[in-house]
C-alpha positions in Angstrom: -16.3 12.1 4.7 -19.1 11.6 2.8 -20.8 8.1 1.4 -19.2 7.9 -1.9 -15.7 8.7 -0.2 -16.2 5.9 2.2 -17.0 3.2 -0.6 -14.4 4.0 -2.6 -11.7 4.1 0.0 -13.6 1.0 1.7 -12.6 -0.5 -2.1 -8.9 0.3 -2.3 -8.3 -1.6 1.1 -10.1 -4.4 -0.2 -7.9 -4.1 -3.1 -4.6 -4.0 -1.1 -5.7 -6.9 0.9 -6.1 -8.8 -2.1 -3.1 -7.8 -3.2 -1.1 -9.0 0.2 -3.3 -12.4 -0.1 -2.8 -13.0 -3.4 0.0 -11.5 -5.0 1.2 -14.4 -7.2 -2.2 -15.3 -8.3 -2.8 -11.8 -9.7 0.4 -11.3 -10.4 -0.3 -14.5 -12.8 -3.1 -13.5 -14.1 -1.9 -9.8 -14.9 1.0 -11.7 -16.6 -2.0 -13.5 -18.7 -4.2 -10.6 -19.5 -1.6 -8.0 -20.4 0.4 -10.7 -22.4 3.6 -9.8 -20.5 6.4 -11.5 -18.2 6.9 -9.2 -15.0 8.3 -10.6 -11.8 6.8 -10.4 -8.2 8.7 -7.4 -7.2 7.9 -5.3 -11.3 4.4 -6.5 -10.4 4.2 -5.2 -6.5 6.0 -1.7 -8.1 3.0 -0.9 -10.6 0.1 -2.2 -7.4 1.9 0.5 -5.7 1.2 3.1 -7.9 -2.1 2.3 -8.9 -3.0 2.4 -5.0 -1.2 5.7 -4.4 -3.5 6.9 -7.4 -6.5 5.8 -5.9 -6.0 6.9 -2.7 -4.8 10.5 -4.3 -8.1 10.9 -6.2 -10.3 10.3 -2.4 -7.8 12.1 -1.0 -8.2 15.3 -3.2 -11.2 15.9 -2.1 -11.6 15.6 1.3 -11.5 18.8 3.6 -7.7 19.2 4.6 -8.6 19.7 8.4 -10.1 16.2 9.2 -8.4 13.5 10.0 -8.9 11.4 7.5 -6.8 13.9 5.2 -4.3 13.5 7.3 -4.2 10.4 8.1 -5.1 9.2 3.7 -2.3 12.1 3.3 0.2 10.4 5.1 -0.3 7.1 3.1 -0.2 8.9 0.1 3.1 10.4 0.9 4.6 7.1 2.3 3.7 5.4 -1.1 5.3 8.1 -3.3 8.3 8.1 -1.3 8.7 4.2 -1.9 7.6 4.4 -5.3 10.9 6.4 -6.0 13.1 4.3 -4.5 16.1 2.9 -6.1 17.6 0.5 -3.1 17.5 -3.1 -3.6 18.7 -4.2 0.2 16.8 -2.3 2.9 18.0 -2.4 6.7 15.8 -1.6 9.5 15.3 -3.0 12.5 12.1 -4.2 14.9 12.0 -3.0 18.9 10.0 -4.7 21.5 10.6 -5.7 24.4 13.1 -7.7 24.6 15.3 -5.2 22.6 16.4 -4.4 19.2 16.2 -6.6 16.4 17.9 -5.4 12.9 17.1 -7.0 10.3 18.3 -6.4 6.1 15.1 -7.5 3.1 14.6 -6.8 -0.8 12.5 -4.5 -2.5 10.0 -7.4 -3.1 9.2 -7.5 0.9 9.7 -4.1 1.3 7.2 -3.4 -1.1 4.7 -5.9 0.5 5.5 -4.9 3.5 4.4 -1.1 2.7 1.2 -2.5 0.9 0.5 -4.3 4.7 1.1 -1.1 6.5 -0.7 0.8 4.6 -3.7 -1.2 5.0 -3.4 -1.6 8.5 -2.7 1.6 8.9 -6.1 2.9 7.3 -8.1 -0.1 8.5 -6.9 0.9 11.8 -7.8 4.7 11.9 -10.7 5.1 9.7 -14.1 3.2 9.6 -14.2 1.2 6.5 -16.2 -1.6 5.4 -14.9 -4.9 5.5 
């Protein structure tokens, strides 16, 4: 990755972090600025698409065989798949040292979880400025 690409990726990672930590405040500001009344789920849907687009704009200029391309391509594909989902209830499970723990979540929590995963996956595998 060149310096400009790293800078752009750092901005995306910071955007995701800001969204994760300040969702409600950002949603209120969005509604005020756009004179709309989107709920948190709708706001996260639009954020997910924006993040996906921003990652694509970095991804399309990377070497296809680079580690960064593979990581960002996985994130981009996942975000794209999630944006096309229509489920309102999600069933999953977490496996830890005590066994498997099933849980159910709604669309809003699922979107937030995907954004958290994307943030951790990128920041944990590609050196970005925090």
